[in-house]
C-alpha positions as CSV (number, residue, x, y, z in Angstrom):
1,M,13.6,-4.3,19.9
2,T,12.9,-6.0,23.2
3,N,16.2,-5.3,24.8
4,A,16.8,-2.5,27.3
5,T,18.6,-0.2,24.9
6,S,17.1,3.3,25.2
7,D,16.1,5.4,22.2
8,A,19.2,7.5,22.8
9,L,21.4,4.5,22.3
10,R,19.9,3.1,19.2
11,W,20.1,3.6,15.4
12,Q,17.3,6.0,14.4
13,V,15.8,7.0,11.0
14,H,15.5,10.7,10.1
15,R,14.6,12.5,6.9
16,Y,15.9,15.7,5.2
17,D,13.5,18.6,5.5
18,L,15.2,21.3,3.5
19,A,12.5,23.9,4.1
20,R,12.9,23.7,7.8
21,S,14.7,26.5,9.8
22,V,18.1,25.3,11.1
23,G,18.3,27.9,13.9
24,E,21.8,28.1,15.4
25,L,23.2,25.8,12.7
26,A,22.6,28.5,10.1
27,E,25.9,30.2,11.0
28,F,27.8,26.9,10.7
29,V,26.2,26.0,7.3
30,S,26.9,29.5,5.9
31,G,30.6,28.8,6.1
32,F,30.2,26.1,3.5
33,A,27.1,27.0,1.4
34,P,24.4,29.7,1.1
35,D,21.8,27.6,3.0
36,L,21.0,24.2,4.3
37,A,19.4,23.0,1.1
38,A,22.5,23.8,-1.0
39,W,24.8,22.3,1.6
40,T,22.8,19.1,1.7
41,K,22.4,18.7,-2.0
42,A,26.2,19.3,-2.5
43,R,26.7,16.1,-0.4
44,G,24.2,14.1,-2.4
45,G,21.2,14.5,-0.2
46,R,17.7,15.4,-1.4
47,E,14.4,16.5,0.1
48,G,12.7,13.7,2.0
49,Q,15.7,11.3,1.8
50,R,16.1,9.0,4.8
51,F,19.4,8.9,6.7
52,L,20.5,7.1,9.9
53,L,22.1,8.4,13.0
54,G,24.0,5.9,15.2
55,P,23.7,5.3,18.9
56,D,26.3,8.0,19.5
57,G,24.2,10.5,17.6
58,R,26.7,10.5,14.6
59,P,26.0,9.3,11.1
60,D,27.8,6.4,9.4
61,L,28.6,8.0,6.1
62,R,28.9,4.6,4.3
63,I,25.3,3.7,5.3
64,N,23.9,7.1,4.3
65,V,25.7,7.1,1.0
66,C,24.0,3.8,0.3
67,L,20.6,5.2,1.3
68,G,21.2,8.1,-1.1
69,S,22.5,5.9,-3.9
70,A,20.7,5.3,-7.2
71,K,20.1,1.7,-6.0
72,W,18.0,3.0,-3.1
73,R,16.5,6.0,-4.9
74,N,15.0,3.7,-7.6
75,L,13.0,1.8,-5.0
76,A,9.3,2.7,-4.8
77,E,8.5,5.0,-1.8
78,R,6.9,2.2,0.3
79,S,9.8,-0.2,-0.5
80,S,12.4,2.5,0.4
81,R,10.6,3.1,3.7
82,D,10.2,-0.6,4.6
83,Y,13.8,-1.5,3.5
84,T,15.2,1.4,5.6
85,Y,13.2,0.2,8.6
86,S,14.5,-3.4,8.1
87,L,18.1,-2.2,8.0
88,T,17.5,-0.2,11.2
89,V,16.1,-3.2,13.0
90,W,19.2,-5.3,11.9
91,L,21.6,-2.6,13.1
92,N,19.9,-2.3,16.5
93,F,19.9,-6.1,16.8
94,L,23.7,-6.1,16.2
95,L,24.0,-3.6,19.1
96,T,22.7,-6.2,21.5
97,R,25.5,-8.6,20.2
98,D,28.2,-5.9,20.3
99,V,28.9,-6.6,16.6
100,D,29.6,-4.0,14.0
101,W,27.6,-4.2,10.8
102,W,30.7,-4.6,8.6
103,E,31.9,-7.5,10.7
104,A,28.6,-9.4,11.0
105,G,28.7,-13.0,9.9
106,E,26.4,-16.0,9.1
107,D,25.9,-16.8,12.8
108,D,24.6,-13.3,13.3
109,A,22.2,-13.7,10.4
110,E,20.9,-17.0,11.8
111,E,20.4,-15.4,15.3
112,F,18.6,-12.5,13.7
113,L,16.2,-14.9,11.9
114,F,15.5,-16.7,15.2
115,W,15.0,-13.5,17.2
116,R,12.9,-11.9,14.5
117,V,10.5,-14.8,13.8
118,T,10.7,-17.4,16.6
119,D,12.2,-16.1,19.8
120,P,9.5,-16.3,22.5
121,E,11.3,-13.5,24.4
122,N,10.7,-11.1,21.5
123,A,7.2,-9.6,21.8
124,G,7.6,-8.0,18.4
125,R,8.0,-11.2,16.4
126,V,6.9,-11.1,12.8
127,Q,5.6,-13.5,10.2
128,T,7.9,-15.1,7.7
129,N,6.6,-12.9,4.9
130,S,7.7,-9.8,6.8
131,F,11.1,-11.4,7.4
132,S,11.4,-12.0,3.7
133,R,11.1,-8.3,3.3
134,D,13.9,-7.8,5.9
135,L,16.0,-10.3,4.0
136,A,15.5,-8.6,0.6
137,A,16.5,-5.2,2.2
138,L,19.6,-6.6,3.8
139,K,20.8,-8.5,0.8
140,K,20.4,-5.3,-1.3
141,F,22.3,-3.3,1.4
142,Y,25.2,-5.7,1.6
143,R,25.5,-6.2,-2.1
144,W,26.0,-2.5,-2.5
145,M,28.4,-2.4,0.4
146,R,30.4,-5.3,-1.1
147,T,30.7,-3.5,-4.5
148,R,31.6,-0.1,-2.9
149,Y,33.6,-1.0,0.2
150,G,34.3,-4.7,0.0
151,V,32.2,-5.6,3.0
152,A,31.2,-9.3,3.2
153,N,27.5,-10.2,3.0
154,P,26.4,-12.3,6.0
155,F,23.2,-13.1,4.2
156,D,24.9,-14.6,1.1
157,G,23.0,-17.8,0.2
158,F,20.6,-17.2,3.1
159,D,17.0,-18.2,2.4
160,A,14.0,-17.0,4.3
161,P,12.1,-19.7,6.1
162,R,9.4,-21.3,3.9
163,A,6.6,-21.4,6.4
164,A,3.6,-21.2,4.1
165,R,2.7,-17.6,3.3
166,R,-0.7,-18.9,2.2
167,Q,-1.5,-19.7,5.8
168,D,-1.8,-16.0,6.5
169,V,-4.1,-15.2,3.6
170,K,-7.8,-14.6,4.4
171,W,-10.6,-13.7,2.1
172,L,-14.1,-12.1,2.2
173,D,-16.8,-13.1,-0.3
174,P,-19.0,-10.2,-1.6
175,G,-21.6,-10.7,1.2
176,G,-18.9,-10.8,3.8
177,Y,-17.3,-7.6,2.6
178,A,-20.6,-5.8,2.4
179,R,-21.4,-6.8,6.0
180,W,-17.9,-5.9,7.3
181,R,-18.1,-2.5,5.6
182,D,-21.6,-1.7,6.8
183,L,-20.9,-2.7,10.4
184,G,-17.4,-1.4,10.8
185,I,-17.2,1.6,8.4
186,R,-20.8,2.8,7.9
187,G,-21.9,2.4,11.5
188,M,-24.9,0.1,10.9
189,G,-26.3,-2.2,13.6
190,L,-26.7,-5.9,13.4
191,S,-30.3,-5.4,12.4
192,G,-29.1,-3.7,9.2
193,R,-30.5,-0.3,10.3
194,P,-28.4,2.7,11.2
195,D,-27.0,2.5,14.8
196,Q,-28.3,5.5,16.7
197,W,-25.1,5.6,18.7
198,W,-22.8,5.9,15.7
199,R,-20.8,9.0,15.6
200,G,-18.6,8.4,12.5
201,R,-17.2,11.6,11.0
202,N,-15.4,10.3,8.0
203,D,-17.6,7.4,7.0
204,Q,-18.2,8.7,3.5
205,R,-14.5,8.9,2.8
206,D,-13.7,5.6,4.5
207,V,-16.5,3.7,2.6
208,A,-15.2,5.1,-0.7
209,F,-11.7,4.1,0.1
210,C,-12.6,0.5,1.1
211,D,-15.0,0.1,-1.9
212,G,-12.1,1.2,-4.1
213,L,-9.7,-1.3,-2.6
214,Y,-12.2,-4.1,-3.0
215,G,-13.3,-3.0,-6.4
216,T,-9.8,-2.3,-7.9
217,G,-7.6,-4.8,-6.1
218,L,-4.9,-2.1,-5.6
219,R,-2.6,-2.2,-2.6
220,V,-3.5,0.3,0.1
221,S,-0.4,2.5,-0.6
222,E,-1.3,2.5,-4.3
223,W,-4.9,3.5,-3.9
224,A,-3.9,6.1,-1.3
225,S,-1.6,7.8,-3.9
226,V,-4.3,8.6,-6.5
227,V,-4.8,12.3,-7.2
228,L,-7.8,14.1,-8.6
229,P,-6.5,14.5,-12.2
230,E,-6.2,10.8,-12.5
231,L,-9.9,10.1,-11.8
232,P,-11.9,9.4,-14.9
233,P,-15.1,11.4,-15.6
234,Y,-18.2,9.6,-14.4
235,A,-20.5,8.0,-17.0
236,H,-23.5,6.2,-15.6
237,R,-23.6,3.8,-18.5
238,R,-20.1,2.5,-18.0
239,G,-19.7,-0.7,-15.9
240,Y,-16.0,-0.3,-15.4
241,Y,-13.5,2.5,-15.7
242,T,-10.0,1.9,-17.0
243,C,-7.4,3.7,-14.9
244,E,-3.6,3.7,-14.8
245,L,-1.3,3.3,-11.8
246,A,1.9,5.3,-12.0
247,D,5.2,3.5,-11.8
248,A,6.4,5.8,-9.0
249,C,3.4,4.7,-6.9
250,A,3.4,1.0,-7.6
251,K,5.1,-1.7,-5.7
252,G,8.5,-2.4,-7.4
253,G,8.0,0.5,-9.7
254,Y,5.7,-1.6,-11.9
255,G,2.8,0.6,-12.9
256,H,-0.1,-1.0,-14.7
257,P,-3.8,-0.5,-15.7
258,Y,-6.5,-1.2,-13.2
259,W,-10.2,-1.2,-13.4
260,A,-12.7,0.5,-11.1
261,P,-16.3,-0.7,-11.0
262,R,-19.0,1.9,-11.4
263,S,-20.2,1.4,-7.9
264,A,-16.8,2.1,-6.4
265,M,-16.2,5.1,-8.7
266,K,-19.7,6.5,-7.8
267,S,-18.7,6.2,-4.2
268,V,-15.4,8.0,-4.8
269,L,-17.0,10.9,-6.7
270,S,-19.7,11.3,-4.1
271,Y,-17.0,11.7,-1.5
272,V,-15.2,14.3,-3.7
273,E,-18.3,16.4,-4.0
274,G,-19.4,15.8,-0.4
275,G,-17.1,15.2,2.5
276,R,-13.9,16.1,0.7
277,A,-15.3,19.4,-0.6
278,A,-16.5,20.3,2.9
279,A,-13.0,19.6,4.4
280,V,-11.4,21.7,1.7
281,R,-13.8,24.7,2.4
282,R,-13.0,24.5,6.1
283,A,-9.3,24.6,5.4
284,Q,-9.6,27.4,2.9
285,A,-11.6,29.5,5.4
286,T,-8.9,29.3,8.0
287,G,-6.0,29.8,5.5
288,R,-4.5,26.5,6.4
289,Y,-3.1,25.7,3.0
290,E,-1.3,29.0,2.7
291,R,0.7,28.1,5.8
292,I,2.1,24.8,4.3
293,A,5.8,24.9,3.6
294,G,7.2,23.4,0.5
295,L,3.9,22.9,-1.4
296,R,4.0,22.7,-5.2
297,V,1.3,24.4,-7.3
298,L,-0.1,22.8,-10.4
299,L,-0.3,25.2,-13.4
300,A,-1.5,22.9,-16.2
301,T,-2.1,19.3,-17.1
302,Q,-1.4,17.6,-20.4
303,G,-4.0,14.8,-20.2
304,T,-2.9,12.1,-17.7
305,G,0.6,12.1,-19.2
306,S,2.4,15.2,-17.7
307,V,1.9,18.3,-15.6
308,T,3.4,21.7,-15.4
309,L,4.3,22.9,-11.9
310,E,5.6,26.1,-10.4
311,G,9.3,25.6,-9.9
312,P,10.6,25.5,-6.3
313,H,12.6,28.6,-6.9
314,G,10.5,30.4,-9.6
315,G,9.8,29.5,-13.2
316,T,8.0,26.4,-14.2
317,E,8.8,22.7,-14.3
318,K,7.2,20.0,-16.5
319,R,6.9,16.5,-14.9
320,S,5.4,13.2,-15.9
321,W,2.6,11.9,-13.7
322,N,4.2,8.5,-14.0
323,G,7.3,9.6,-12.2
324,I,5.7,11.6,-9.3
325,G,5.8,9.5,-6.2
326,P,3.3,9.4,-3.2
327,R,5.3,11.8,-1.0
328,T,5.5,14.5,-3.6
329,R,1.8,14.1,-4.4
330,L,0.9,15.0,-0.8
331,R,2.4,18.5,-1.5
332,L,0.7,19.1,-4.9
333,F,-2.0,21.8,-4.9
334,R,-4.0,23.8,-7.5
335,R,-5.4,27.3,-7.4
336,T,-9.2,27.7,-7.5
337,E,-11.6,30.6,-7.2
338,L,-11.8,29.9,-3.5
339,G,-8.1,29.4,-2.9
340,L,-5.6,26.6,-2.9
341,E,-6.9,23.0,-3.0
342,P,-4.9,19.7,-2.6
343,L,-4.6,17.4,-5.6
344,A,-4.5,14.4,-3.3
345,L,-7.8,12.5,-3.4
346,W,-7.9,11.4,0.2
347,L,-8.0,14.1,2.9
348,N,-8.1,14.2,6.6
349,E,-11.0,16.0,8.4
350,D,-8.9,19.2,8.6
351,G,-8.5,19.2,4.8
352,L,-4.8,18.2,4.7
353,P,-3.7,15.2,2.5
354,R,-4.0,11.9,4.3
355,D,-0.7,9.9,4.6
356,G,-1.2,6.4,3.3
357,R,-0.1,4.9,6.7
358,G,-3.2,6.4,8.4
359,W,-5.5,3.8,6.8
360,E,-4.3,1.1,9.1
361,H,-6.0,2.9,11.9
362,T,-9.3,3.0,9.9
363,F,-9.3,-0.8,9.7
364,E,-8.3,-1.3,13.3
365,T,-11.2,0.9,14.5
366,A,-13.7,-0.9,12.2
367,N,-12.6,-4.3,13.5
368,E,-12.8,-3.1,17.2
369,R,-16.4,-1.9,16.5
370,I,-17.4,-5.2,15.0
371,S,-15.9,-7.1,17.9
372,A,-17.8,-4.9,20.4
373,L,-21.0,-5.8,18.5
374,G,-20.3,-9.4,19.5
375,L,-19.1,-10.8,16.2
376,E,-15.9,-12.8,16.8
377,N,-13.3,-13.7,14.2
378,F,-14.8,-11.3,11.6
379,T,-12.0,-8.9,10.9
380,C,-10.6,-7.4,7.8
381,T,-7.3,-5.7,6.7
382,A,-6.6,-3.6,3.6
383,H,-4.6,-6.4,2.0
384,M,-7.4,-8.8,2.7
385,L,-9.5,-6.7,0.3
386,R,-6.9,-7.3,-2.4
387,H,-7.1,-11.0,-1.8
388,S,-10.9,-10.9,-1.9
389,H,-10.8,-9.0,-5.2
390,A,-8.7,-11.7,-6.7
391,L,-11.1,-14.4,-5.4
392,R,-14.1,-12.7,-6.8
393,W,-12.6,-12.2,-10.3
394,Y,-11.5,-15.9,-10.3
395,A,-15.1,-16.9,-9.7
396,I,-16.4,-14.6,-12.4
397,G,-13.7,-15.8,-14.8
398,K,-14.5,-19.4,-14.2
399,L,-18.2,-18.8,-14.8
400,V,-17.6,-16.8,-18.0
401,Y,-15.2,-19.4,-19.4
402,A,-17.6,-22.2,-18.5
403,T,-20.4,-20.4,-20.3
404,R,-18.4,-19.6,-23.4
405,L,-16.5,-22.9,-23.6
406,G,-19.1,-25.4,-22.4
407,H,-20.1,-26.4,-25.9
408,L,-16.5,-26.9,-27.2
409,A,-14.6,-30.1,-27.4
410,E,-11.5,-30.4,-25.3
411,D,-9.0,-29.8,-28.1
412,E,-11.1,-26.7,-29.1
413,R,-11.0,-25.4,-25.5
414,R,-7.2,-25.9,-25.5
415,D,-6.8,-23.9,-28.6
416,F,-9.0,-21.1,-27.1
417,R,-6.9,-20.9,-23.9
418,E,-3.7,-20.8,-25.9
419,Q,-5.0,-17.9,-27.9
420,F,-6.7,-15.9,-25.2
421,G,-5.2,-17.1,-21.9
422,D,-7.1,-18.6,-19.0
423,T,-8.7,-17.5,-15.7
424,W,-5.3,-17.3,-13.9
425,H,-4.0,-14.8,-16.4
426,L,-7.2,-12.8,-16.1
427,V,-6.6,-12.4,-12.4
428,Q,-2.9,-11.8,-12.9
429,T,-3.9,-8.8,-15.1
430,M,-6.5,-7.5,-12.6
431,L,-3.9,-7.6,-9.8
432,G,-1.0,-6.2,-11.8
433,H,1.3,-9.2,-11.1
434,R,4.3,-9.7,-13.2
435,S,4.2,-13.5,-12.7
436,V,1.1,-15.6,-12.9
437,E,2.7,-18.0,-10.4
438,T,2.3,-15.3,-7.7
439,T,-1.4,-15.2,-8.5
440,K,-1.7,-19.0,-8.4
441,N,0.4,-19.7,-5.3
442,V,-0.6,-17.0,-3.0
443,Y,-4.0,-15.5,-3.7
444,L,-6.4,-18.2,-4.8
445,E,-5.8,-21.3,-2.6
446,P,-9.5,-21.9,-1.9
447,F,-10.1,-22.8,-5.5
448,R,-7.4,-25.4,-5.5
449,A,-9.6,-27.6,-3.3
450,L,-12.6,-27.4,-5.6
451,D,-13.4,-29.8,-8.4
452,V,-13.7,-28.1,-11.7
453,E,-17.0,-29.9,-12.4
454,M,-18.5,-28.2,-9.3
455,L,-17.7,-24.9,-10.9
456,L,-19.2,-25.9,-14.2
457,A,-22.3,-27.2,-12.5
458,H,-22.9,-23.7,-11.1
459,A,-22.2,-21.9,-14.3
460,D,-25.7,-21.6,-15.6
461,G,-28.1,-19.2,-14.0
462,F,-26.3,-18.4,-10.8
463,P,-25.2,-14.8,-9.9
464,V,-21.6,-14.8,-8.7
465,E,-22.5,-13.5,-5.2
466,A,-24.8,-16.4,-4.5
467,F,-22.4,-18.8,-6.1
468,M,-19.5,-17.7,-3.9
469,A,-21.6,-17.6,-0.7
470,E,-22.7,-21.2,-1.4
471,V,-19.3,-22.6,-2.3
472,F,-17.3,-21.0,0.4
473,T,-19.6,-21.3,3.5
474,G,-17.5,-23.1,6.1
475,H,-14.2,-22.5,4.4
476,P,-11.7,-21.8,7.2
477,R,-10.1,-18.8,5.5
478,V,-13.0,-17.2,3.6
479,R,-15.2,-14.9,5.6
480,T,-18.8,-14.7,4.4
481,D,-21.7,-12.6,5.9
482,P,-22.0,-14.0,9.4
483,L,-25.6,-12.8,9.7
484,A,-26.9,-14.3,6.5
485,A,-27.3,-17.8,7.9
486,G,-29.8,-16.7,10.5
487,R,-32.1,-15.1,8.0
């Protein structure tokens, strides 16, 4: 918020930490329940659940009942976090208008849109796609409140502004991605040789993470949630590895298969045996893992379907991998001959599991380094790699289809597409989209401007990397290797 309201006079988000000592509150809690965990659970709370405290330091029980409801619990972890943040922004906006949330009307909703997206006085303005997330969260909140408490929905019939989301989408072609990674993540110089001043400490991990994003097309939160037992065994003869994204870790709870290229998987497994193993050994040597409160120990795995864990209060508990979300995965460990080891694939330098939000800093640092090298307008975000993955597979799909169908008559091509689908559906599958229209309308705009005959003309004898570099050089939203032209 850009108003003068202090943190003490704002709505704030908190989370239940049931393993934490409650100090002087212990005596108060003991009058109602044996401990804080039992007291919280009796009121519908659960470990890690978010709740809000108002500007007076008190909770609004109606809001927190909603945040603990099945409607909110069924959200994926990232959606739950983002929706709660959007709700908090709305509540703090209403404070500046001296309006209670249960009395807000359409005028307040319109003013919120203006302030959030357009108002030049708001230094924290967001793009329309971010406001669409706000709108989805607030509609869900008020629908629940209407059903439970009869509160009117100020966002009824309210549509997000339709400023083109496609305008914000950027891509890297294969050469552009390789250059961005080598300069920003691996610490190479513009000459292509190692920079003698580079002092990267986690470049093996970061290269593996970025190669995985570009190679699989997963969202950053999804790729960040992968645990060791979900990795396939390496086989050097395989070009791609079929993996499965858990429902609990996928956007919208929609788990799906994904495919990791051999190069990306080799990078990941090298990190597991190199930088990751070294971080684990350092943490074990200092006893860091034994001091973690609330960790869960893996006892056995049943393939990739289910696991047996030590129960939080003794005994055992059998869980499905598909239902274990990112937050719980950060607390999963296994016992080895050298001591405890995290199951999380991605670790910080101190050996502790890396929170998915930490990757934003990795990309920011890489972009700052590239800018310092003198390359302007050559940046990348994690989501850009997902867009770029889609673009690459569309190019491959077009070339394959052109090669396989080039000798067929038009009616035969039509029959083939009806039976096996087309390139759009290929990329829809690669990205895990539920709707092919999302794939068409958001990710692949550059190809809309290309004549199909141009694609067919390049089908015979051109590797996809050279093809894409040739076709997209000069495209305003596709970044190719900025150093290639001078060579």
